[in-house]
N, C-alpha and C positions, 0 to 999 in steps of 0.2 A: 504494500500500500504506500509506504513512504517513497518507494522508487517512482511511482507514477507522479506524485506531487513534485518530486525533485525534477523529473523530466519536464513537467509543465512549467515549473519555475525557470528552468534552463531555457525553454522555448520562449517564454516571455522576456527573459533577459536578452536573448538574441534579437527578438523583435524590437525591444527598446534601443539596442545598439544600432540596428538598421535604421530606425526612425531618426535617431540622433544624427547619424551620418547623412541621411537624406536631407534633413533640415539644414545641416551645415552646408551641404552641397548646393541646395537651392538658394540659400541666403547668399552664398558666394557668387552664384550665377547672376542674381539680380543686382547685387552690389557692384559687380564688375561692369554692369551696363548703366550705372548711375540711376537706377530706378527706385532706390530706397532713400534718397536724400530727404531730410526732414524739411528742407527749405522749398521743396516743390510739391505741388498737389499731385495726385495720382496720374494725371495726364501730362506731367512735365512742365506745368505752368508755375512760375514763382508765386509764392504767397504774397498777398498785398492787403493793406488796410487803407480804407478811404475815410477821411475825417472831414466834417463840415465845420469850418471855423467862423461861420457867419458871412464874412465878406470874401472868403476864399475856401478852396478845398485843399487838403493835403493828402498825398498818397505816399505810402512807404511800401517799397517792394524789396524782398530779399533776393539779392543777386550776388552771392559770394563767388569770388573767383573771376568776376568780370571787371575789365578795365573800362573807364568811361568811353574809350574809343570803340569798345565792343557793343555799346548800347545805342539804340535808336528810339527816339520818342516822336510820335506823330500825333498831331491834334487837328481835328477838323470839326468845328462847331462844338458839340459836347461829346464827341466820339474820340476816345484816347486809345492809342496803341503803343505798347512798350515791347520792343523786341531786342534780342541780343544773340550774339554768336561768340562762344568761347572757342578760341583757336587752340590747336595742339601746342603744348609747351615742351615738346620733345626736342632736346638740343640736337644740333646738326651732328651727324656722325654716330648718333646713338641708336640703338634699337630697343623696342619695348620688351621688357621681361614680364612686367605685370602692370596693368593699367586699371585704375579705379576712377580716374579723373579724365575721361576722354573729352573730345569736343562735344559741345552741347549748344543747340539752338532752341530758342523759345520765342513765343509771341503771345502777349497777353493784351487783350482788348476789353474795353468796358465803355459803357455809356454813362456819362456823368449826369447827375440830376438836373443840371442847368448848363447853359453855355458859359464859357469862360473867356477871358480876355487873353487871346493867344500871344499878344505882344508883351505881356507882363509875366509869362510863365517862367519859373525858375526851377532848375534841376541841380541836385548835388548828390555826389556819391561818396559815402564815408563808411568804412568798416563793413563793406558788403551790403549796405542798405542804400537804395536809391530813394531819395526824397524829392517829390515834386510839390511845388507850391503853385496852385492854379487860381489866380484871382477871378472871381465871378465877373461876368459882363455886367455893365451898369444896369441894363434892363432886368437882370436877374437878382440884383441885390435888393434886400428888403428896404423899404422906405417908410419913414415915419410921417404920417399925415396928420397935421393938426386940425382940430375941429374949431370952426369959427362960430 
């Protein structure tokens, strides 16, 4: 009787070992393709926050590893598109032994709640965070009307 339970325990032990190896292999597979980054959504789009500051909007987007030259921002009316392309950082004459940080392209678009003044938009990149300040167009700013 003890032999049977021992055999079953051994079988479950082997199954646990196989499951652990499979989990490790599948995690490595997805990590090597850049699909498990915490700074991107499941479809490869950087995470963003949109804030309404009254007379302007502020957008913060996580873009670690991108230089300002790698980013493009396009604004038309209240439609905003942020895109980027991270190039390979492989030094000349080297070959890849292992790569977890490959090239990466993204495009994130959104419709802002109101139109903004495109001539006053500011963009800054610091510590992997792209911050956009988008002043609202005069027609979209709230106005205080006095009662006579």
